[in-house]
C-alpha positions in Angstrom: -21.3 -3.3 9.8 -17.9 -5.2 7.6 -15.7 -7.4 9.9 -12.4 -7.9 8.7 -9.6 -10.5 9.8 -6.1 -8.8 10.9 -4.2 -11.1 8.4 -0.8 -11.2 11.0 -3.1 -12.4 14.0 -6.3 -13.4 13.2 -7.9 -11.0 15.1 -11.3 -9.6 14.0 -11.2 -5.7 13.3 -13.7 -3.4 12.6 -12.5 -0.5 9.9 -14.1 2.0 12.2 -11.8 1.1 15.2 -8.8 -0.2 13.4 -5.4 0.4 14.4 -4.1 0.9 11.0 -4.8 -0.2 8.0 -2.2 -1.0 4.6 -3.2 -1.5 0.7 -1.5 -4.8 -1.5 -2.4 -5.2 -4.7 -5.3 -3.1 -4.7 -6.6 -4.7 -1.2 -7.0 -3.0 1.9 -6.2 -4.5 5.1 -7.4 -3.7 8.5 -4.9 -4.3 11.6 -5.5 -4.7 15.7 -2.5 -2.9 16.6 0.4 -0.5 14.7 2.9 -3.8 15.2 0.6 -6.2 13.1 0.6 -3.2 10.7 4.1 -2.8 10.9 5.0 -7.1 10.4 2.6 -6.9 7.3 4.2 -3.9 5.6 7.8 -5.3 6.3 6.1 -8.8 3.9 3.2 -8.4 3.0 3.5 -12.0 0.6 3.8 -14.2 3.7 0.4 -13.1 5.1 -1.5 -13.0 2.0 -3.0 -16.2 0.3 
């Protein structure tokens, strides 16, 4: 299983149990909560390095 790091809070997230996901610059990001996903969607460049 592949683990991903929530770009907003840094929590480790498994795609199958993620609370949300979003696409940005042809990459999929997974989130631990709806709030982290909404924060990311407001300003993705802030969280993607």
